[in-house]
C-alpha positions, 0 to 999 in steps of 0.5 A, a space after each residue: 507698961 502703957 497703951 502709948 508705949 505698946 503703940 510704939 512696940 515694933 512688930 518683930 520677933 526681938 520685941 516680942 521676946 523683950 515683951 513676953 518672956 513667959 506665957 503669963 506675960 502674954 496673958 497679963 497683957 491681953 487681959 490688961 489692954 483688952 478693948 472691953 476694959 475701956 469705955 465703949 466707942 472711946 478713942 482709948 477703945 479704938 487704940 486698945 483694939 489695935 494694940 490687942 491685935 498687935 499683941 496677938 501678932 507678936 505672940 504668933 512670931 514667938 511660936 514660929 520655929 528657930 531656923 538655923 542655917 549652916 554654912 562651912 564655916 559657921 551657924 546663923 540663927 534667923 531673927 526679925 524679918 527686915 523685908 522681902 526683895 525681888 528674889 529674896 527675904 531679908 532677916 536679921 541674924 546672929 552667930 556665935 553670940 553676935 547679933 550684928 548680921 543680916 541675912 538674905 535668903 533667895 525666896 524663889 526657884 532660881 533666885 539663888 543665881 541672882 544671890 550668887 552674882 550679888 556675892 561675886 560683885 560684892 567680893 570684887 568691890 569689898 576686896 578693892 574698898 578694903 581700908 578705904 573710905 569707899 568700903 562704907 558705901 558697900 555692904 560688907 559680905 561675910 559669908 555665902 552659901 547654898 542652903 537645900 530647903 524645899 528647893 535650892 537656896 543661896 544665903 548671903 550674909 552681911 556684917 551690920 554693926 549699926 542700924 540702917 534705914 532704907 530711904 523708902 522706909 524714912 519717906 514712909 516714916 516722915 514723908 518728903 525729905 528736906 532737901 538739905 537731906 537730899 543734897 547730902 544723900 546724893 552727894 554721897 551716892 555719887 561718891 559710892 557710885 564713882 568708886 563702883 564705875 571705877 571698878 567696872 560694875 554698874 549697880 542697876 538699881 539705884 532706887 529708894 529701897 536699895 539705898 541705906 541710910 544712917 541717920 545719926 552719922 549721915 552715912 549712905 550704903 547701896 544694897 540690891 546688888 543682885 541687879 549689878 551688871 558689867 558696863 554696857 551689858 544688859 540688866 537682867 532684872 528690873 523691880 516692877 514697882 519701879 519700872 517706869 523710873 528706868 531710863 530708855 536704854 534699860 527699857 529697850 533692853 540695849 544696855 546699862 552703864 554709869 549714866 544709867 546709875 546716875 540717871 536713877 539716883 537723881 530720879 530717886 532724889 527728886 521723888 523723895 525731896 520736899 522742893 520749893 522756890 529756894 530749891 528750885 535750881 537744884 531740882 532743875 539740876 537733877 532733871 537735867 540728868 533725866 534727858 532721853 538720850 544716854 549719850 548726852 548724860 554725864 558718866 562721871 559721878 566724881 565730876 558730877 559731884 563737885 558740880 553739884 557741891 558748887 550748886 549746894 553751897 551756892 544755895 544754902 551757904 555755909 554747911 552745918 549738920 542737920 540732924 535726920 530725925 526719924 521720930 
């Protein structure tokens, strides 16, 4: 193991388990990469100090107790912490030897109601999407149950057979995206949203943290369904981090509709793209979807996708697969 290899290790429990199978492994690594072993004030010593702190953090993760949650039909062991949502904590999870699950656990009193609402919308959408291409755009809910902790919590468990990155995590890692990537992400969002709207659901929070991307296969999946509502009803929870991104109909607490989701999708793509003179027309197209009056905005995501595709092809010519590289 080298200093460079340790710098690349993720600070998650599964990485700690691979790196330190015994107490001796931890002690050996601490000794080998102690900052005092490197020349004083050298770049290597500074790097070793960061690695040393990382080793301590990884060791602390290993000391955390194993948490097992039980539903009526299965047991789930929580693994790596993946993130914190508006009302939940999200973890990798395993059950019966299978590690391909994600568990979303409510983290605030009353949060169980939002997690329950999410499960209801997802059950409806999963049933409608079964056997169709649209099932790739919607997280597959496999379990939902109450957990009596310090206060009542609800857990939603999802199938997660491959690695997905949130659009926010991608931008944090590699910066603003090539507009060609923005284009295929936006087109897939419109495909998924068209299906969702057809089934009388508004997502309500099409934001970077809720857009999950599969870089190698160019897949897109929408998470964050605690925000979902019926068309022409109020969005009951707006993420504070992105409140300023929302259109007038939500901020004035009147209603949300398909045009709300399309607005947020366009706003997101504008914000994450690395725009230039060549892609100016595409950006102007997206900006046209942000007009104030909801009545003047498009509501048909599939029709909009056709228009956007025409503009995209006129801008870039013959389509070719562009790998989304995260290294």
